N, C-alpha and C positions, 0 to 999 in steps of 0.2 A: 412562709419562704420555702423554696424548693433549694436544698443542702446540693453543692456540689459534689461529686465523689474525688478520691482520695487516690488517682492514679498520677503517674508520669506523664508529662506531657511532652513526649521526644517526637521531631519531626521527620516526616515521610521524606528523604531526598534518594536522589538515584545513588550517590555515592556509598550510600549504606548498603545498597545491593551486592555491588562488587566486592565490598567488603566482608561483608558475610559467607559469600561463597567464598573467598579465600580462608577467611579463617573455619569454616563448619567444613568445606569441601575443596579444599584446599590442591588437594592430587586429584580431582576430577578434570578431563579434558576437554579442552576446546580444538576440535579439527577445524582445518581451515584451507580450501581450495585457494592457494594464491592466481595474481591474474597472470603470470608466467607458467602455470601448469601444477606443480609438484603441490601433494597435502602439506602442510603446516601444523603441527600439533604442540599445544604446550597445558600448561596448569591454571585453572582459576587466580592460584596464587601467583605464576607470573603476569597475568594479564592484570590483575590487581596492581602491581608494581610497575608495570609496565605504562599502566593508564594513569597513574600518580608521575610519573617522568612527564608525560605530554602535559598532562596538566601545569608542571613548574616550567614545561618547555614555554607554551604557551604564555604564561604569567611574562616569562623573562623576553618575547618577542612586546610586551604592552599590552596585550589584552587582559584587559579589566572587568569584575562582576560584571553584566548586563548587557555586556557584547554579544556579537552573532557571528559564529564560527559556521559556516559551510564546507556541504561534504557533497562529491561527486562519485562515489564509490559503491561496488558490487556488497556482497553477503562477505566480508573477512575480517581476521584477526585485530587489522589494523583498523578498521572501520570500528568494530566492537569497543575498540582502546578509545576511540573519538567519542562514542557514545556517554561513557564514564568520565572521560578526565575535562571533555569541553562543559558539559550539565553540571557536572558534582564540585566543579570550580568557579561554579557561579554565571558561567556563560551558557548562552542559548545555541542548543545546535541545529541546525537548518538543514537537514536532509533535503538535496535538491532530487529530483527525477530527473536523469540523462533524456528522456522519450520527449520531454517538453519542447518545442520548439525554438529557437534559438532566439526569437525575439523575446518569448516567456520567458527563459532561463534568464536573461540579461534583466527581462523588469523583474522578476523575483528576488535576485540577489542585491538589484539598486534597492527595492521596495522592502526588503529584511536589514538592509544595512550593512550587510554581511563585512567583517573586515580583514578574514582570513578563507581561505577555501583549501579543504583538503580532497586529493584527487586520486585517484587508481588511474596507474598508465593509460590503457586502454581508452581513458576519456582525453588523453593529451588533445588531440584535435582539436577537439570541443572547447579545450581551454583556451587554446589558440586564438579562437576566435572570438571567445568571451572575453578573452583578456582586455583588448581595447576599448569595449564596452561597459567595463567594469571598472570604471578608476579607483574607487571605493575601498577595492581590496587591496591590502598591501602586502599580504603574505599568502603565495601560493606554493602549497606544500604538497610533493608527490608522495604517494603510501607505498614507499617502495625501499629497497637500499641503493645504494650507488650505483651497484654494477645494472643497475633495469632503471635509470633513470632516463624519461622519453625525453626526445631532443627536443629541448625548450630553453637551450642556453641563456636566449635573448630576452628572454621573459625578466622583468625585473621583481623581485622578490620571492625569486623560485626556489624551494628549499627540501631537500632530501629526508623524509620522515627519520631515517632510522641515524641521518648524523645531527638532525636535530634535538632527539631526546638523548642521544649518548653520552653528553655532559652531565646528566641530570641523574640524582641519586636515586630520586623513588622514597624519600623522607619529607613526605607532604602531608601536612594535616588539611583534610578537607574542612572548607568551612561551612560552619553551624549556619545555613540558609533558612530562611523560612519556607514549609515546604509549597506555599503558594508562588514561590518564584518560577519564571520562565523558564522551563528544561528544553523544549525542541519544539521547532516549528516546521509544518509542512504545509504546502500548498498544494490547491484543490486541482486538479489537471481537466475537467469534464465542464467547466461552468462558460456559459459566454461571456464575452468581454476580457479582461486580466483574470488571472488566479487568485484566488483569496487565501488567506492565511490564517492557517488554527493555531495557535499557541497554546501548547500544553505544559499543565504546572506538574512539579514533582508529583504532587500528591494524586493528581489525575493519572497519571503514566504506571504509578505503584499501583496503585488501588485497580486498574486493567489489569497491569503483571500478575496480580494476585489472586484474581477471579482467572485469567489464562488457564494458571495451574490447578482448578479445581476439576473433580471428574467429569462435573458437565461439560467440560470443551476440551483441552488437551491432557489432563489429568496426568500429570507431570509429580516425577519423583526422585529420588539420587538414584533408580535402577535404570531410569531412562535415560535413552538419547534421541535430539530433537534437533529436525532440520526444517528451517524455514525455508522453505522456496520462495514464499513473498518476500520481495526485495524490502533490505533496510531502509531505502528510500522512499519505500510505500507504507506510509501512515505507520512506521517504526516497526515494519516488519510484526503488523500484529502485535506488539507488546513482548514477542518472544525472547528476542535477546535479555530482556530483563526479567521474564518469567525463569528463563531456564536455571541461571543462577541462584535466584528465588530457592527453588525447589532442589538444588543441587543435580541437577540433571546435566549431564555432558551436552555438549552442543555444539552440529554440524554446522558450517557456514558453506554451502557451495559454490561460492565466488561465482565468474562470468559465466558459468556453464549451466544452461538450465534443460540441455535435452536430456531426452532420455536416457541413455547411454551413460551418462557421466551422473546423471542422478542416480542410477539404479550401484553406478559403483560405488561409490560413497556409503550410499545407504546400506550397501552390504559390508563395505570394510571397518566401516564405525558401526557398525551394528544398531542402527535407528531404529526406535520403537514408534515415534510421534515423528509428524511432520503436518506441515500447512504448506498451501498455495492454490493458485486459482484452477479452474478446473482443464484450462488447455495443456498447463503442462502437467497434469497429473494424469488426462489422457494419451499425451507423449510418452509417459513413461508406463502406463499401460501397455500401449503397442510396441513398444520395446521389447516387455516383458513377455508379452503373449508371442509374438513373432520369432524368438531366441529359446522360446519355451524354457523360461525362468521362472525361480519363483524368490519374491521377497521375503527373505527367512528370518524376519526380526519385526518388521513394521505391522503396528497393530491398529492404530489409530492416525486418521488425515483429518485436517478442519479445510474443509475448504469456504470459498468467498468471491466474491469479486465479479462474480457471472454466475447466471445460474445452472448449479450442477444437473444433469440431466440423472432421471432415476434410474437409467439401463449403467451409467458408471458406476453410481454406487451399486447396484446391483453386481456387477463384475467387480469389483474389488470384495463385496461380501463374499463372493464366492471362494476368493483367496483368504478368507478369516480376517480380512481388514476393514475397521469401520471406516467409512468415508462419510462425514459430517460437514452438514450444511451451517453454516451461519451468516450473517449479514451486519454490516458496519458499513461506516464512510469515513473520507476526513475530517469530519468535523464531530463523530464520536469515539474517536481517539486510539479507534480499533475495533476487538468484538463490543456488538451492539446484542447480537442476538445467538442462538447456536440449539442445532440439533441436540434435543436431551429428552429422549424415550422414557419413560414411567415403566413401572415392571410390565404392566397390561400391554402398554403401546409395546414393547420390546418385543412381550411372546405373542404376538400376532402373526400372520402368514408372510411369508418376504415379502410379496408384493407389496401389504398394506406398508410394511416396517420402510419399506424402500419408497416410497408414496409421501409417508410423514416425514423421511428423512430431504428430499426433494423439496420442502419447505423451509424457510429461513428459520423455524423454530422460536422457543421462550427468549426472555431475557434473563440475565442472570442477576442476582441480587443487584441491586444497587442504578439498576436503568428501569424505566418504565416507559410504555410506549400505547398508543393510542391513534385511532383513523378519525376521522372529522369528514366533516362534508364543505362545500364551498361557503358555507356561511360559518365555520368553524363549530358547529355542532359536534358533540361526540357521538359515533356511531356503534350500535350494537357491537357485540362481540359473537357474532352469529356465523361468520366465517363464510360470507354473503356478501355483508355491508361492505361497500369497497368506496375508499377515499382515501386524502393526502394522509400518509404517515406522519404521527409527530412524535418525537422524543424528548426526556428530559433524562437527566441522572448525575452519578457523580464524577463522570470522567465525561461528559458530553459538553461542546465551547459553548460559551454563552455571549460567544460575538467574534467578528474577524476582525486579524491584527491591522491597525492603522485604518479602519475602516468606519465610516460614519453611517453608513447602512447596517439594519439587524437582520439577522434570520431568525429572532425570537418573536414570539408570540404570545402573551399571557404565561411567560416562563418555560415555554416547547419550541424546542426546534424543529422547524420546517424542512422536511428531507426532500420534497420535491420527489418522493414515490408515491405510486399511489398502490395500495395493498389493504389488504382484510385480515383480521384476528377472529380466530375460532372462539366458542367456548373454555377450550382449556390453555387460552394464551400462546396459541402458536401463530406464527407470523407467517405470511404468503405474499411476497411482492408478486403484483399483478401487474403495473407498468410502469413509463417513467413518464413523469411531467417532463415538458417542452421538447419531446422529443431525443433525449440523451442520449447515446449509443453506446453499450459497453462489449469491447473488444479483448478477450485477454485480459481482463480484470481492470482494463484502463478506460477511462470515459474518453466519448469523443461528443463535441458539439455539432450538432448537422447544420445548426447556423451559420457556425464558423467556416465551415465547409461550403456552404451555401454562397456565403459572402465573399468567399476567394475564387468560386467558379464565376460568380457573376461577372468578378472586374475584367474576366478576360472577353473582351472586345466583338469577338463572336456569338456570345452568350445572349440570351434574350430572358431567359429566365433558367432557375434551377431549384431543384429540391433533391432532400437526401433522408432515406429513413434507414433504419436499423433492421438486416435481414437475416434470418437463421442461416448460421455457419457450420457446415461436419465439423470442423475443427477448432475455429475461434466462439464460436457459440453464437456469435451475429457479427455480421460487417456491414461498412456503410455501401450504401445501393444508390448512385448518381441518376439524377432524372435531368435532361436538360431540352431546352428548346433555342434551336440556333435562331441566331438574327437573320431576318429575310434576307436573300441576298448573299450570306456569309456560309462558307464552309467550312466545317471544323469537324477532325477526325477524335476517335475515342483516345488515341495516344498522345494527341496534343492538349488536351484540356487536361489527360492526367498527370501530364508532364509538368503544364503551370501550376497544378494543386502540389505536386510534388516539391518545387522549388520554394513554397511558402507554406507549407504546412510538415508537421513530423511525418514520418513514413506510415505510421499505424492509422492516421487520419485518414489518409489518400484511399478515394472510394476502389473496392474490389472490382465494379463494374459500371460501365455507362450506359444508360439507355437513351436515345433520342426520343423525343416524340414530337408531334405538332403542336401541341398543346398539354399544360398541366392541369388533373382534375382541379376545378374550384368549387367553392360554394357559393349560399346566397349573398357572405359579405367579401368575396374575393377569396378568401383564405385559401391556401391549397388545400384539398382534402389528402394528407397522408394515409388515413382510413383505408382510403381506395386505392392506392398506390401499393399498400401492405397487403391489402386481398386480392389484388391481380398479381403482385411479383414477387409476393411473400416466401414464393419458396424456390429461387430461382437457382439458389448455392445447395439445395439439397440433392 
């Protein structure tokens, strides 16, 4: 008979993170750029107390364990408080991506069954448009004080955050939940059809956050100050809002301004040593620094992902003594799934070789396994050249989609939809994307969705969309249109048609009119031929 060990069985809970930070690093600072401009600073101790006050207020409003509360918010201190108050009290926080089209936002709010929505004042116009379409939401909570309340007085259930938590004492005992309780919900933004929900447990988020603190990823300690550029509405900001208080690191939240000048100002004023964000924003930061002959005096490491990080960008940061590491993950992986992590031999090689390795997606941390398979599901060798669909499994990988009858799991592995190789040293490299999804600025765009909207125009006979390399966004959609015989259709007319039905980021950068689209023997459009001819039009 196998004996059980004699260890305490304590649950991994989100509420324990902020209470740990308050107890062990209570004076450590959380800096946050407010929506209306200035920087707000307070301690983890104060953050914990305000989180408990919000948990009390949500209970007073009638929200019960198992309910869902949504957010439409930037990276700021009130959003951080919601992270801990909502999940810690037994609710699940549903972080909504404001870049989704209005129809998609209304869908995910209804699909999740949210009963409350906490929103930043800058999203007031979006809230006004959503409210008539979301009758199940009873409480609309503006994340501000009374002086900055948005003009939504006619909205039923509108509350001011600071007035909501003001009567509460903060004397609140977090419930002792099962660690497999749902803690957070994120929806995919790049699938065809409706977005799909990834419902994360307390256990999964904490395991991921602990991994983020390790030397192979952000390498966080109490002496560090970390600024997550990646939005808190996008895969929980890669779990950094949990990882920073676990490690006792100072946390810097940049708010709505992610331009190079604003990020540089916060990085210098808050002495940021670690950061994470998509390549587009990191390029803007570097351009600001170079054009103004500035120095990033404290920054030492950045983790990037969302789209491919150019080796040239990695090299430019390296020249300034800053490690730019590339990783890979997706909504379904709850955050980080791979990250550049060089051995001593790899790190000691020539800079060109180091940057080449760093430009790949890296190795898995402990707790995650990957493989590539062929069309028949057979595992391919780890030789760096055998190319197949990337499959993944692990401690923080989803096992299915929320309220969905279809499963992305095959024999215990998640299908990622990416084509990749893995070399003999375990280093992943994404080669291509299945189903022609386009990634721009860290966001997924479905070419099929754009094509469908384009084809709804009465003057369009056929349409095709491909992703094309772009100097700023890494990749942008390019639209090809075949006009109906006898119809006139100008570039701006079709772009206006798309802009009325799609999120702005999904509207193609350019339109090329053709007499016919290239098709193969089965009648399918040959997008490879379009890429071969037009793949450099934005360069």
